[in-house]
N, C-alpha and C positions, 0 to 999 in steps of 0.2 A: 385869402381878403377876407371878400364878402364872407365864407364860409362863416371864418372866427367868428364875425361881425355874426352873423346869421346864430353860434350855435352862443354867443352871447348874449344875446336878446333872449332866447326862449329857455336859459337858464336864471334871467333877472325873470321872466314873465312865470318860469316856475316858483320862483325864491317867494314874489309877491305874491303868487297864489295863497303856497304855503303857507305864511305870516297872516293872509286875511282869515284861509281857515283856520287857522292855530286862535287866533286876535277871537271870532266870532264865537270856538266851541268853549272856546276861554269864558267869554263874558255869559253867554248861554250856564253854563254851570255856577258861574258867580252867581248869578240870577236866581238861577235854582237853590242854591246854599242860604242866598239871602231869604228869599218864601219859606223856605223848611227855618229858619232861625228866629224869624217875625213868629211864622203863626202859630 
């Protein structure tokens, strides 16, 4: 039971980390595109 909860927690953390990484990289690329179009 504890192992299952631990695995679920780790998976949730992984998903959260991936989501934050994707959002930050997406923002950076969007900022680059915006600055490129503005200049």
